[in-house]
N, CA and C atoms as a LAMMPS dump frame, in Angstrom:
ITEM: TIMESTEP
0
ITEM: NUMBER OF ATOMS
651
ITEM: BOX BOUNDS ff ff ff
-5.0000000000000000e+02 5.0000000000000000e+02
-5.0000000000000000e+02 5.0000000000000000e+02
-5.0000000000000000e+02 5.0000000000000000e+02
ITEM: ATOMS id mol type element x y z
1 1 1 N -477.014 131.688 -350.353
2 1 2 C -476.287 131.298 -351.47
3 1 3 C -474.758 130.796 -351.364
4 2 1 N -474.613 129.684 -352.336
5 2 2 C -473.263 129.209 -352.028
6 2 3 C -472.261 129.133 -353.391
7 3 1 N -471.558 129.45 -353.74
8 3 2 C -470.83 129.453 -354.805
9 3 3 C -469.415 128.355 -354.964
10 4 1 N -468.989 128.414 -355.953
11 4 2 C -467.825 127.407 -356.037
12 4 3 C -466.737 127.906 -357.508
13 5 1 N -465.892 127.409 -357.121
14 5 2 C -464.893 127.488 -358.037
15 5 3 C -463.93 126.376 -358.886
16 6 1 N -463.729 126.492 -360.042
17 6 2 C -462.887 125.265 -360.725
18 6 3 C -462.14 126.112 -361.852
19 7 1 N -461.087 124.558 -362.006
20 7 2 C -459.891 125.249 -362.919
21 7 3 C -460.403 124.676 -364.384
22 8 1 N -459.976 125.337 -365.544
23 8 2 C -459.978 124.611 -366.871
24 8 3 C -459.066 125.397 -367.304
25 9 1 N -458.327 124.426 -368.239
26 9 2 C -456.848 124.673 -369.283
27 9 3 C -455.934 125.613 -367.798
28 10 1 N -455.879 126.809 -368.286
29 10 2 C -455.086 127.408 -367.771
30 10 3 C -455.415 128.59 -367.012
31 11 1 N -456.825 128.908 -366.79
32 11 2 C -457.876 129.759 -365.824
33 11 3 C -458.881 128.917 -364.936
34 12 1 N -459.088 129.828 -364.055
35 12 2 C -459.67 129.704 -362.988
36 12 3 C -461.355 130.332 -363.555
37 13 1 N -462.522 129.361 -362.735
38 13 2 C -464.03 129.978 -363.431
39 13 3 C -464.822 130.077 -361.933
40 14 1 N -465.666 130.79 -361.951
41 14 2 C -466.609 130.536 -360.77
42 14 3 C -468.115 130.378 -361.039
43 15 1 N -469.034 129.806 -360.46
44 15 2 C -470.605 129.42 -360.387
45 15 3 C -471.211 129.84 -359.775
46 16 1 N -472.418 129.767 -359.763
47 16 2 C -473.561 130.172 -358.867
48 16 3 C -474.841 130.271 -358.909
49 17 1 N -475.77 129.684 -358.154
50 17 2 C -477.023 130.023 -358.942
51 17 3 C -477.498 131.386 -358.456
52 18 1 N -478.324 131.785 -359.309
53 18 2 C -478.995 133.298 -358.99
54 18 3 C -479.818 133.104 -358.282
55 19 1 N -480.206 133.967 -357.776
56 19 2 C -481.215 134.11 -356.491
57 19 3 C -482.7 134.394 -357.004
58 20 1 N -482.372 135.132 -358.307
59 20 2 C -483.825 135.019 -359.348
60 20 3 C -484.57 134.042 -360.341
61 21 1 N -485.42 133.55 -359.818
62 21 2 C -485.978 132.436 -360.672
63 21 3 C -486.007 133.699 -362.161
64 22 1 N -485.734 132.361 -363.259
65 22 2 C -486.292 132.712 -364.579
66 22 3 C -487.438 133.123 -364.802
67 23 1 N -488.133 133.744 -365.484
68 23 2 C -489.83 133.557 -365.248
69 23 3 C -489.851 132.811 -366.777
70 24 1 N -489.384 132.509 -367.868
71 24 2 C -489.482 132.014 -368.877
72 24 3 C -489.059 130.524 -368.299
73 25 1 N -488.337 129.936 -367.621
74 25 2 C -488.653 128.34 -367.548
75 25 3 C -488.661 128.007 -366.384
76 26 1 N -488.862 129.121 -364.919
77 26 2 C -489.267 128.911 -363.782
78 26 3 C -488.093 127.968 -362.866
79 27 1 N -486.702 128.256 -363.128
80 27 2 C -486.011 127.692 -362.714
81 27 3 C -484.515 128.728 -362.187
82 28 1 N -483.932 128.446 -361.439
83 28 2 C -482.678 129.548 -361.231
84 28 3 C -481.316 129.368 -361.689
85 29 1 N -480.794 129.963 -362.648
86 29 2 C -480.125 129.597 -363.821
87 29 3 C -478.781 129.839 -363.002
88 30 1 N -477.749 129.065 -363.732
89 30 2 C -476.552 129.314 -363.331
90 30 3 C -475.749 130.47 -363.513
91 31 1 N -474.822 131.399 -363.08
92 31 2 C -474.012 132.337 -363.031
93 31 3 C -472.308 132.347 -363.23
94 32 1 N -472.051 131.797 -364.029
95 32 2 C -470.589 131.31 -364.197
96 32 3 C -469.762 133.082 -364.836
97 33 1 N -468.546 132.61 -364.746
98 33 2 C -468.216 133.443 -365.323
99 33 3 C -466.411 132.849 -365.545
100 34 1 N -465.481 133.354 -366.39
101 34 2 C -463.776 132.862 -366.274
102 34 3 C -463.06 133.864 -366.568
103 35 1 N -461.831 133.237 -366.834
104 35 2 C -460.397 134.091 -366.94
105 35 3 C -459.717 134.344 -366.167
106 36 1 N -460.141 133.768 -364.855
107 36 2 C -458.834 134.393 -363.788
108 36 3 C -457.942 133.58 -363.359
109 37 1 N -456.862 134.157 -363.618
110 37 2 C -455.202 133.822 -363.431
111 37 3 C -455.387 132.268 -362.089
112 38 1 N -456.019 133.431 -361.207
113 38 2 C -456.017 132.555 -359.702
114 38 3 C -457.284 132.047 -359.264
115 39 1 N -457 130.839 -358.402
116 39 2 C -458.085 130.367 -357.533
117 39 3 C -458.92 131.688 -356.228
118 40 1 N -457.366 132.482 -356.338
119 40 2 C -458.12 133.764 -354.956
120 40 3 C -458.365 134.703 -355.77
121 41 1 N -458.189 134.922 -357.151
122 41 2 C -458.647 135.799 -357.777
123 41 3 C -460.353 135.366 -358.042
124 42 1 N -460.462 134.227 -358.565
125 42 2 C -461.722 133.56 -358.963
126 42 3 C -462.805 133.894 -357.508
127 43 1 N -462.182 133.297 -356.286
128 43 2 C -463.275 133.305 -355.304
129 43 3 C -463.348 135.07 -354.588
130 44 1 N -462.675 135.8 -355.271
131 44 2 C -462.978 137.451 -354.652
132 44 3 C -464.091 137.579 -355.551
133 45 1 N -463.956 137.667 -356.918
134 45 2 C -464.715 137.783 -358.028
135 45 3 C -466.203 137.638 -357.98
136 46 1 N -466.133 136.026 -357.196
137 46 2 C -467.551 135.151 -357.038
138 46 3 C -468.306 135.523 -356.041
139 47 1 N -467.492 136.037 -354.778
140 47 2 C -468.112 136.881 -353.721
141 47 3 C -468.748 137.979 -354.017
142 48 1 N -467.917 139.204 -354.912
143 48 2 C -468.729 139.974 -355.426
144 48 3 C -470.047 139.96 -356.112
145 49 1 N -469.786 139.162 -357.103
146 49 2 C -470.846 138.525 -357.939
147 49 3 C -472.035 138.177 -357.174
148 50 1 N -471.848 137.241 -355.999
149 50 2 C -472.882 136.856 -355.297
150 50 3 C -473.491 138.127 -354.744
151 51 1 N -472.929 138.63 -354.424
152 51 2 C -473.288 140.217 -353.458
153 51 3 C -473.903 140.771 -354.377
154 52 1 N -473.561 141.257 -355.508
155 52 2 C -474.331 142.31 -356.404
156 52 3 C -475.471 141.459 -356.999
157 53 1 N -475.712 140.152 -356.88
158 53 2 C -476.91 139.292 -357.035
159 53 3 C -478.034 139.328 -356.008
160 54 1 N -477.653 139.524 -354.873
161 54 2 C -478.278 139.495 -354.292
162 54 3 C -478.779 141.066 -354.241
163 55 1 N -477.897 141.83 -354.717
164 55 2 C -478.877 143.069 -354.635
165 55 3 C -479.791 143.405 -355.859
166 56 1 N -479.464 142.477 -356.467
167 56 2 C -480.357 142.513 -357.99
168 56 3 C -479.548 143.472 -358.92
169 57 1 N -478.421 143.551 -358.599
170 57 2 C -477.378 143.893 -359.551
171 57 3 C -476.751 143.278 -360.847
172 58 1 N -476.886 142.397 -360.865
173 58 2 C -476.302 141.347 -361.72
174 58 3 C -476.507 141.419 -363.105
175 59 1 N -475.438 141.642 -363.964
176 59 2 C -475.992 141.871 -365.579
177 59 3 C -475.618 140.591 -366.275
178 60 1 N -476.642 139.916 -366.869
179 60 2 C -476.824 138.725 -367.455
180 60 3 C -475.638 138.567 -368.503
181 61 1 N -474.983 137.72 -368.525
182 61 2 C -473.679 137.716 -369.999
183 61 3 C -474.688 137.965 -371.195
184 62 1 N -474.171 138.412 -371.916
185 62 2 C -474.695 138.874 -373.208
186 62 3 C -474.055 138.796 -374.406
187 63 1 N -474.026 138.612 -375.366
188 63 2 C -473.261 138.579 -376.622
189 63 3 C -473.805 139.162 -377.615
190 64 1 N -474.427 140.449 -377.101
191 64 2 C -475.077 141.666 -377.967
192 64 3 C -473.5 142.682 -378.419
193 65 1 N -473.675 143.239 -379.593
194 65 2 C -472.335 143.49 -380.375
195 65 3 C -472.613 145.57 -379.678
196 66 1 N -471.404 145.862 -379.882
197 66 2 C -471.656 147.727 -379.92
198 66 3 C -472.376 147.907 -381.17
199 67 1 N -472.55 147.354 -382.287
200 67 2 C -473.176 147.619 -383.522
201 67 3 C -474.666 147.606 -383.54
202 68 1 N -474.917 146.581 -382.81
203 68 2 C -476.383 146.143 -382.536
204 68 3 C -476.895 146.993 -381.913
205 69 1 N -476.085 146.853 -380.158
206 69 2 C -476.709 148.242 -379.181
207 69 3 C -476.843 149.43 -379.903
208 70 1 N -476.187 150.059 -380.544
209 70 2 C -476.271 151.196 -381.264
210 70 3 C -477.46 151.495 -382.256
211 71 1 N -477.645 150.287 -383.437
212 71 2 C -478.604 150.065 -384.124
213 71 3 C -480.135 150.43 -383.484
214 72 1 N -480.489 149.419 -382.369
215 72 2 C -481.311 149.314 -381.396
216 72 3 C -481.476 150.692 -380.7
217 73 1 N -480.604 151.138 -380.167
218 73 2 C -480.614 152.535 -379.413
219 73 3 C -481.435 153.471 -380.474
220 74 1 N -480.765 154.009 -381.066
221 74 2 C -481.342 155.008 -382.264
222 74 3 C -482.928 154.894 -382.652
223 75 1 N -482.74 153.188 -383.159
224 75 2 C -484.043 153.103 -383.388
225 75 3 C -485.291 153.275 -382.491
226 76 1 N -484.758 153.36 -381.106
227 76 2 C -485.754 153.662 -379.849
228 76 3 C -485.706 155.197 -379.7
229 77 1 N -485.06 156.144 -379.76
230 77 2 C -484.975 157.752 -379.663
231 77 3 C -484.882 158.355 -380.518
232 78 1 N -484.98 157.857 -381.791
233 78 2 C -485.698 158.452 -382.972
234 78 3 C -486.952 159.173 -382.791
235 79 1 N -487.798 158.534 -381.995
236 79 2 C -489.013 159.804 -381.963
237 79 3 C -488.916 160.622 -381.17
238 80 1 N -488.125 160.637 -380.503
239 80 2 C -488.096 161.611 -379.119
240 80 3 C -486.965 162.515 -379.773
241 81 1 N -486.023 162.661 -381.165
242 81 2 C -485.383 163.435 -381.656
243 81 3 C -485.995 164.242 -382.698
244 82 1 N -485.324 165.695 -382.723
245 82 2 C -485.617 165.664 -384.405
246 82 3 C -484.91 164.98 -385.413
247 83 1 N -485.069 165.312 -386.686
248 83 2 C -484.762 164.978 -387.796
249 83 3 C -483.525 164.645 -388.132
250 84 1 N -482.674 166.022 -387.788
251 84 2 C -481.622 166.997 -388.101
252 84 3 C -480.685 165.54 -386.986
253 85 1 N -481.041 165.927 -385.793
254 85 2 C -479.804 165.627 -384.694
255 85 3 C -480.042 164.02 -384.761
256 86 1 N -481.114 163.216 -385.27
257 86 2 C -481.396 161.991 -385.049
258 86 3 C -480.359 161.393 -386.515
259 87 1 N -480.228 162.233 -387.562
260 87 2 C -479.294 161.854 -388.732
261 87 3 C -477.76 162.066 -388.625
262 88 1 N -477.478 163.185 -387.555
263 88 2 C -476.615 163.389 -387.19
264 88 3 C -475.897 162.31 -386.351
265 89 1 N -476.78 161.915 -385.485
266 89 2 C -475.857 160.522 -384.573
267 89 3 C -475.849 159.496 -385.388
268 90 1 N -476.949 159.435 -386.522
269 90 2 C -477.03 157.788 -386.735
270 90 3 C -475.556 158.046 -387.809
271 91 1 N -475.341 159.409 -388.364
272 91 2 C -473.975 159.219 -389.37
273 91 3 C -472.975 158.794 -388.477
274 92 1 N -472.983 159.281 -387.496
275 92 2 C -471.754 159.79 -386.535
276 92 3 C -471.499 157.764 -386.19
277 93 1 N -472.335 157.353 -385.635
278 93 2 C -472.227 155.784 -385.557
279 93 3 C -472.165 155.103 -387.039
280 94 1 N -472.389 155.518 -387.752
281 94 2 C -472.331 154.451 -389.303
282 94 3 C -470.842 154.472 -389.799
283 95 1 N -470.338 155.624 -389.957
284 95 2 C -469.13 156.366 -390.204
285 95 3 C -467.69 156.398 -389.516
286 96 1 N -468.281 156.385 -388.221
287 96 2 C -466.991 156.57 -387.23
288 96 3 C -466.998 155.37 -386.02
289 97 1 N -468.078 154.686 -385.701
290 97 2 C -467.946 153.752 -384.659
291 97 3 C -468.387 152.493 -385.284
292 98 1 N -469.277 151.989 -385.552
293 98 2 C -469.237 150.742 -386.167
294 98 3 C -468.337 150.393 -387.215
295 99 1 N -467.745 150.987 -388.017
296 99 2 C -466.83 150.621 -388.87
297 99 3 C -465.324 149.736 -388.024
298 100 1 N -465.198 150.389 -386.949
299 100 2 C -464.234 150.132 -386.47
300 100 3 C -464.341 149.39 -385.002
301 101 1 N -465.362 149.587 -383.721
302 101 2 C -465.973 148.474 -382.429
303 101 3 C -467.126 148.485 -382.808
304 102 1 N -468.135 147.998 -384.072
305 102 2 C -468.999 147.407 -384.21
306 102 3 C -469.162 146.343 -383.826
307 103 1 N -468.365 145.27 -383.93
308 103 2 C -468.285 143.631 -383.5
309 103 3 C -468.063 143.587 -382.289
310 104 1 N -467.303 144.493 -381.812
311 104 2 C -467.136 144.071 -380.2
312 104 3 C -468.473 144.26 -379.112
313 105 1 N -467.938 142.874 -378.132
314 105 2 C -469.036 142.572 -377.693
315 105 3 C -469.22 143.948 -376.784
316 106 1 N -470.698 144.491 -376.586
317 106 2 C -470.864 145.464 -375.283
318 106 3 C -470.458 145.349 -373.94
319 107 1 N -470.652 144.189 -373.337
320 107 2 C -470.654 144.234 -372.45
321 107 3 C -468.521 144.365 -371.976
322 108 1 N -467.954 144.013 -373.242
323 108 2 C -466.395 143.72 -372.793
324 108 3 C -465.93 145.404 -373.366
325 109 1 N -466.875 146.154 -373.675
326 109 2 C -466.227 147.245 -374.01
327 109 3 C -465.527 148.252 -373.043
328 110 1 N -464.656 148.506 -373.071
329 110 2 C -464.018 149.106 -371.934
330 110 3 C -462.983 150.463 -372.352
331 111 1 N -462.692 151.164 -371.614
332 111 2 C -461.613 152.48 -371.576
333 111 3 C -460.519 152.652 -372.589
334 112 1 N -459.633 151.594 -372.633
335 112 2 C -459.11 151.327 -373.389
336 112 3 C -459.18 151.222 -374.777
337 113 1 N -460.362 150.565 -375.047
338 113 2 C -460.647 150.531 -376.526
339 113 3 C -461.093 151.625 -376.832
340 114 1 N -462.026 152.391 -375.761
341 114 2 C -462.71 153.782 -376.529
342 114 3 C -461.443 154.763 -376.83
343 115 1 N -460.578 154.55 -376.051
344 115 2 C -459.153 155.773 -376.233
345 115 3 C -458.827 155.232 -377.61
346 116 1 N -458.273 154.234 -377.811
347 116 2 C -457.924 153.691 -379.419
348 116 3 C -458.774 154.046 -380.104
349 117 1 N -460.068 153.988 -380.308
350 117 2 C -460.904 154.51 -381.626
351 117 3 C -460.42 155.968 -381.385
352 118 1 N -460.801 156.735 -380.148
353 118 2 C -460.429 158.06 -380.135
354 118 3 C -459.218 158.279 -380.809
355 119 1 N -458.149 157.655 -380.459
356 119 2 C -456.808 158.241 -380.702
357 119 3 C -456.628 157.655 -382.542
358 120 1 N -457.35 156.955 -382.909
359 120 2 C -457.414 156.897 -384.607
360 120 3 C -458.095 157.661 -384.981
361 121 1 N -459.436 158.239 -384.985
362 121 2 C -459.96 159.478 -385.107
363 121 3 C -459.385 160.698 -385.229
364 122 1 N -458.266 160.686 -384.397
365 122 2 C -457.669 162.126 -384.012
366 122 3 C -456.457 162.192 -385.001
367 123 1 N -455.998 161.066 -385.409
368 123 2 C -454.849 160.906 -386.227
369 123 3 C -455.381 160.987 -387.862
370 124 1 N -456.47 160.723 -388.012
371 124 2 C -457.139 160.958 -389.341
372 124 3 C -457.63 162.262 -389.535
373 125 1 N -458.249 163.464 -388.346
374 125 2 C -458.569 164.206 -388.482
375 125 3 C -459.75 164.235 -388.529
376 126 1 N -460.677 163.383 -387.49
377 126 2 C -461.816 163.114 -387.541
378 126 3 C -462.709 163.755 -386.083
379 127 1 N -461.904 163.988 -385.414
380 127 2 C -462.556 164.403 -384.278
381 127 3 C -461.3 165.619 -383.405
382 128 1 N -461.739 166.338 -382.672
383 128 2 C -460.796 167.693 -382.328
384 128 3 C -460.363 167.138 -381.268
385 129 1 N -459.343 167.602 -380.682
386 129 2 C -458.36 166.798 -379.387
387 129 3 C -459.27 167.24 -378.198
388 130 1 N -459.393 166.151 -377.506
389 130 2 C -460.382 166.152 -376.109
390 130 3 C -459.21 165.672 -374.873
391 131 1 N -459.204 166.74 -374.132
392 131 2 C -458.301 167.171 -373.355
393 131 3 C -458.63 166.002 -372.262
394 132 1 N -459.534 165.416 -371.8
395 132 2 C -459.995 164.708 -371.037
396 132 3 C -459.265 163.173 -371.212
397 133 1 N -459.151 162.755 -372.871
398 133 2 C -459.106 161.731 -373.038
399 133 3 C -457.284 161.733 -373.339
400 134 1 N -456.655 162.626 -373.504
401 134 2 C -455.286 162.803 -373.346
402 134 3 C -454.498 162.752 -371.962
403 135 1 N -455.519 163.108 -371.151
404 135 2 C -455.005 163.449 -369.449
405 135 3 C -455.016 161.68 -368.845
406 136 1 N -456.343 160.854 -369.347
407 136 2 C -456.496 159.554 -368.928
408 136 3 C -455.507 158.819 -369.58
409 137 1 N -455.647 159.053 -370.833
410 137 2 C -454.024 157.979 -371.132
411 137 3 C -452.665 158.11 -370.73
412 138 1 N -452.345 159.511 -370.169
413 138 2 C -451.364 159.519 -369.919
414 138 3 C -451.454 159.272 -368.138
415 139 1 N -452.413 159.37 -367.504
416 139 2 C -452.44 159.069 -366.547
417 139 3 C -452.515 157.454 -365.936
418 140 1 N -453.624 156.69 -367.18
419 140 2 C -453.389 155.092 -366.795
420 140 3 C -452.263 154.556 -367.421
421 141 1 N -451.502 155.093 -368.173
422 141 2 C -449.896 154.8 -368.402
423 141 3 C -449.54 154.323 -367.318
424 142 1 N -449.192 155.847 -366.184
425 142 2 C -448.426 155.63 -365.433
426 142 3 C -448.863 154.824 -363.988
427 143 1 N -450.072 154.804 -364.172
428 143 2 C -450.658 154.312 -363.095
429 143 3 C -450.159 152.589 -363.299
430 144 1 N -450.364 152.395 -364.063
431 144 2 C -449.615 151.176 -365.092
432 144 3 C -448.358 150.504 -364.494
433 145 1 N -447.659 151.387 -364.41
434 145 2 C -446.194 151.41 -363.955
435 145 3 C -446.161 151.614 -363.054
436 146 1 N -447.165 151.769 -361.792
437 146 2 C -446.526 151.72 -360.747
438 146 3 C -446.598 153.454 -359.943
439 147 1 N -446.871 154.562 -360.455
440 147 2 C -446.724 155.39 -360.208
441 147 3 C -447.33 156.561 -360.698
442 148 1 N -448.365 156.612 -359.915
443 148 2 C -449.45 157.232 -360.003
444 148 3 C -448.862 158.764 -360.147
445 149 1 N -449.458 159.585 -361.38
446 149 2 C -448.866 161.076 -361.071
447 149 3 C -449.936 161.637 -360.447
448 150 1 N -449.227 163.089 -359.762
449 150 2 C -449.998 163.898 -359.327
450 150 3 C -450.772 165.354 -360.499
451 151 1 N -452.005 166.078 -360.107
452 151 2 C -452.095 166.463 -360.924
453 151 3 C -451.018 167.641 -361.956
454 152 1 N -450.438 168.017 -360.844
455 152 2 C -449.248 169.098 -361.495
456 152 3 C -448.629 168.229 -362.745
457 153 1 N -448.281 166.931 -362.229
458 153 2 C -447.389 166.437 -363.783
459 153 3 C -448.359 165.913 -364.437
460 154 1 N -449.849 165.848 -364.693
461 154 2 C -450.573 165.525 -365.359
462 154 3 C -450.573 166.67 -366.373
463 155 1 N -450.79 167.868 -365.647
464 155 2 C -451.077 169.284 -366.038
465 155 3 C -449.894 169.71 -366.824
466 156 1 N -448.745 169.4 -366.885
467 156 2 C -447.753 169.711 -367.332
468 156 3 C -447.507 169.066 -368.475
469 157 1 N -447.85 167.474 -368.269
470 157 2 C -447.398 166.505 -369.498
471 157 3 C -448.08 166.277 -370.644
472 158 1 N -449.548 167.252 -370.447
473 158 2 C -451.097 167.197 -371.279
474 158 3 C -450.938 168.258 -371.337
475 159 1 N -450.481 169.417 -370.914
476 159 2 C -450.628 171.007 -371.782
477 159 3 C -451.846 171.545 -371.375
478 160 1 N -452.599 171.341 -370.045
479 160 2 C -453.875 171.538 -369.545
480 160 3 C -453.636 172.504 -368.299
481 161 1 N -454.757 173.113 -368.041
482 161 2 C -454.69 173.973 -366.775
483 161 3 C -454.435 172.947 -365.32
484 162 1 N -454.041 173.195 -364.021
485 162 2 C -453.96 172.714 -363.118
486 162 3 C -455.293 172.264 -362.766
487 163 1 N -456.165 173.271 -362.712
488 163 2 C -458.025 172.714 -362.23
489 163 3 C -458.408 171.48 -363.228
490 164 1 N -457.942 171.603 -364.299
491 164 2 C -458.675 170.479 -365.225
492 164 3 C -458.136 169.305 -364.933
493 165 1 N -456.627 169.421 -364.764
494 165 2 C -456.069 168.289 -363.906
495 165 3 C -456.134 167.62 -362.796
496 166 1 N -456.578 168.682 -361.578
497 166 2 C -457.187 167.852 -360.305
498 166 3 C -458.607 167.751 -360.6
499 167 1 N -459.015 168.036 -361.159
500 167 2 C -460.573 167.469 -361.464
501 167 3 C -460.697 166.289 -362.214
502 168 1 N -459.493 166.015 -363.072
503 168 2 C -459.587 164.73 -364.004
504 168 3 C -459.004 163.49 -363.068
505 169 1 N -458.102 163.891 -362.186
506 169 2 C -457.7 163.032 -361.002
507 169 3 C -458.51 162.248 -360.228
508 170 1 N -459.215 162.783 -359.883
509 170 2 C -460.531 162.819 -359.135
510 170 3 C -461.122 161.815 -359.395
511 171 1 N -461.396 162.349 -361.05
512 171 2 C -462.096 161.432 -361.54
513 171 3 C -461.838 159.633 -362.028
514 172 1 N -460.419 160.164 -362.104
515 172 2 C -460.006 158.556 -362.335
516 172 3 C -459.913 157.703 -361.17
517 173 1 N -460.16 158.113 -359.975
518 173 2 C -459.291 157.471 -358.901
519 173 3 C -459.995 155.909 -358.841
520 174 1 N -459.85 155.478 -357.381
521 174 2 C -459.994 153.998 -357.299
522 174 3 C -461.748 153.894 -357.703
523 175 1 N -462.096 152.815 -358.331
524 175 2 C -463.721 152.105 -359.173
525 175 3 C -464.077 153.642 -360.157
526 176 1 N -463.1 153.995 -360.92
527 176 2 C -463.744 155.057 -361.981
528 176 3 C -463.772 153.943 -363.495
529 177 1 N -463.17 152.733 -363.409
530 177 2 C -463.403 152.071 -364.847
531 177 3 C -464.34 150.902 -364.55
532 178 1 N -464.887 150.445 -363.333
533 178 2 C -465.777 150.179 -363.019
534 178 3 C -466.926 150.958 -362.907
535 179 1 N -466.896 152.025 -362.702
536 179 2 C -468.2 153.107 -363
537 179 3 C -468.613 153.326 -364.498
538 180 1 N -467.367 153.487 -365.216
539 180 2 C -467.445 153.524 -366.782
540 180 3 C -468.024 152.52 -367.679
541 181 1 N -467.623 151.662 -367.075
542 181 2 C -467.929 150.189 -367.754
543 181 3 C -469.339 150.196 -367.317
544 182 1 N -469.971 150.534 -365.717
545 182 2 C -471.235 150.048 -365.655
546 182 3 C -472.148 151.44 -366.569
547 183 1 N -471.398 152.595 -367.198
548 183 2 C -472.471 152.976 -367.829
549 183 3 C -472.969 152.522 -369.137
550 184 1 N -471.859 151.831 -369.409
551 184 2 C -471.751 151.623 -371.39
552 184 3 C -472.71 150.496 -371.06
553 185 1 N -473.49 149.812 -370.004
554 185 2 C -474.667 148.715 -370.218
555 185 3 C -475.908 149.569 -370.125
556 186 1 N -475.779 151.021 -369.806
557 186 2 C -476.901 151.395 -369.697
558 186 3 C -477.527 152.872 -371.03
559 187 1 N -478.518 152.4 -371.994
560 187 2 C -478.406 153.18 -372.952
561 187 3 C -477.917 154.787 -373.044
562 188 1 N -479.159 154.985 -372.054
563 188 2 C -478.589 156.882 -372.405
564 188 3 C -477.356 157.008 -371.951
565 189 1 N -476.93 156.517 -370.746
566 189 2 C -475.818 156.782 -369.75
567 189 3 C -474.486 156.672 -370.945
568 190 1 N -474.479 155.831 -371.872
569 190 2 C -473.747 154.74 -372.651
570 190 3 C -473.412 156.024 -374.083
571 191 1 N -474.614 156.331 -374.276
572 191 2 C -474.139 157.313 -375.539
573 191 3 C -473.48 158.8 -375.105
574 192 1 N -474.174 159.24 -373.663
575 192 2 C -472.961 160.442 -373.553
576 192 3 C -471.919 159.947 -372.847
577 193 1 N -471.672 158.848 -372.515
578 193 2 C -469.993 158.186 -372.366
579 193 3 C -469.041 158.129 -373.438
580 194 1 N -470.115 157.597 -374.632
581 194 2 C -469.367 157.094 -376.093
582 194 3 C -468.737 158.455 -376.721
583 195 1 N -469.998 159.208 -376.531
584 195 2 C -469.39 160.838 -377.199
585 195 3 C -468.353 161.567 -376.905
586 196 1 N -468.458 161.553 -375.26
587 196 2 C -467.639 162.103 -374.385
588 196 3 C -465.967 161.538 -374.77
589 197 1 N -466.052 160.187 -375.179
590 197 2 C -464.869 159.647 -375.446
591 197 3 C -464.323 159.573 -376.907
592 198 1 N -465.404 159.618 -377.745
593 198 2 C -464.721 159.958 -379.097
594 198 3 C -465.072 161.653 -379.84
595 199 1 N -465.775 162.283 -379
596 199 2 C -465.811 164.024 -379.314
597 199 3 C -465.946 163.804 -380.822
598 200 1 N -466.952 162.934 -381.317
599 200 2 C -467.529 163.061 -382.517
600 200 3 C -467.847 164.552 -383.345
601 201 1 N -466.39 165.338 -383.304
602 201 2 C -467.302 166.579 -384.328
603 201 3 C -465.888 166.514 -385.177
604 202 1 N -466.745 166.708 -386.555
605 202 2 C -466.113 165.856 -388.181
606 202 3 C -465.566 167.209 -388.239
607 203 1 N -464.034 167.033 -388.87
608 203 2 C -463.126 168.212 -389.361
609 203 3 C -463.109 167.914 -390.787
610 204 1 N -463.91 166.876 -391.276
611 204 2 C -463.538 167.046 -392.864
612 204 3 C -465.231 167.116 -393.343
613 205 1 N -464.701 167.648 -394.567
614 205 2 C -466.331 168.086 -395.277
615 205 3 C -466.73 166.907 -395.554
616 206 1 N -468.146 166.113 -395.742
617 206 2 C -468.426 165.452 -396.44
618 206 3 C -469.683 165.552 -397.502
619 207 1 N -469.952 167.218 -397.751
620 207 2 C -470.433 167.698 -398.8
621 207 3 C -471.868 168.194 -397.802
622 208 1 N -473.043 167.946 -398.692
623 208 2 C -474.312 168.308 -397.892
624 208 3 C -474.555 167.246 -397.213
625 209 1 N -474.041 166.146 -396.792
626 209 2 C -474.149 165.234 -396.164
627 209 3 C -473.914 164.601 -394.786
628 210 1 N -472.998 165.772 -394.733
629 210 2 C -471.561 166.121 -393.641
630 210 3 C -472.539 165.957 -392.216
631 211 1 N -472.5 165.205 -390.822
632 211 2 C -473.264 165.49 -389.835
633 211 3 C -473.085 166.965 -388.931
634 212 1 N -474.095 167.459 -388.765
635 212 2 C -474.016 168.341 -387.77
636 212 3 C -473.437 168.136 -386.554
637 213 1 N -472.879 169.129 -385.429
638 213 2 C -472.397 168.796 -384.19
639 213 3 C -473.311 168.069 -383.039
640 214 1 N -473.51 167.43 -382.808
641 214 2 C -474.582 167.05 -381.763
642 214 3 C -474.866 167.724 -380.599
643 215 1 N -476.221 167.477 -380.491
644 215 2 C -476.655 168.258 -379.001
645 215 3 C -476.354 167.454 -378.081
646 216 1 N -476.392 167.769 -376.918
647 216 2 C -476.259 166.997 -375.909
648 216 3 C -477.021 165.537 -375.32
649 217 1 N -476.851 164.587 -375.033
650 217 2 C -477.767 163.73 -375.395
651 217 3 C -478.437 163.808 -373.91
């Protein structure tokens, strides 16, 4: 398998033929991706993508949005849930998620976007404080500045136990962002991940239609 990179505008792109035949057309489609700042970055991403393609782990580009995914997923899991649980999850998606990030492409959904949603819901009193999100927000800011904090620093800054901070720093280590993005592409894992980020326990009453606390997915 051979790949190539090319320059378009201010960014670099890569492309290569998929090793898997498209059953609909009988051809080997091109796999492309762009947005890289340098030729070196494009080549590295190209090699990584070709390796994933050889292992059957490549994800085809998709324009499906978060809102579309949630609608499809809720329809798929409805037969496996009791009516109260399904209505609760459906209400959370309709009230808290879709209005804010429903138009985002699912494949582009990342940790910062979910943390912004969580912060907004927290400010509005829609959710309880989630220590994991607070610690990750602090940790990621420090890492971006080139100074990864120790568990003790995280604990003192976020008001959590040292044990919780140690476990959190281990989770946030190398590869964690890639692993979390990969979870979003999996229907069942994405539900657990989204719930853990936005912690949708409503603290405002909506009368008799207010959703109940969701059970573990």
